[in-house]
Phi, psi and omega in degrees: 000316180293326179293322177294321178294323179292322179293325179290329181279340181283119181238134181287161179296323178297321179291326176296318177295320179294326180283337180282142183293326181249021181296319179290328177292315181295314180294323176295320177296316180297314180293322180298311180294318180296314180293320180296318180289322179289319181283343181294340177292338182266358180290124181285154179287327175266164183282107176237100191294327181294315179293320180295320178295320178298317179294322178296317180295321177296316179297313182295320179295319179297315180292316182298314180291327177295314179295322179296315184289326185265355180272140182286337179223175182247048183272187180293330178298324177295317181292319180294319178299314180296319181294316182293316181296319180291322180292325178284328181288336181296309176297326178296321178302314184278330179289318181289339178269356182277183180298147180294150182164212180282114181295319182296315180293320179293324179293317178295322178293326181290328178291338179268350182286131186291323181290332177285333175294318177293320179296320179294322177294319177298316179297320179296318180295316180295319180294323178294319178297317180293323183284332186242012185278107175074190180272150180282000000 
């Protein structure tokens, strides 16, 4: 009897995130920053669009699947969370991989770059597909 009570009280970390109202947002933020910082080492110094698209897709897939796994439901809020996190993570990916200097100035400049706007939109679309594709 005591063993059954102990098993009922044991809750996994994933279940704690699902029960929390902002659990999918927090886990998505952690994965977004971690993936952006880890993948930023692979950002080339010259403009190579194929490598940049591949890195964007990896970041968006990581964020989308994290939000999908940690969200308690598959509503519109899940899709919006995944889209915003992926769109914000794209400039972070490229700014941290750029030449050293002022991080703030590079971040503001990246938000104004037209190719990064398209990349952020692509990342948002991929993250929404990953977060909302089928049943969990």
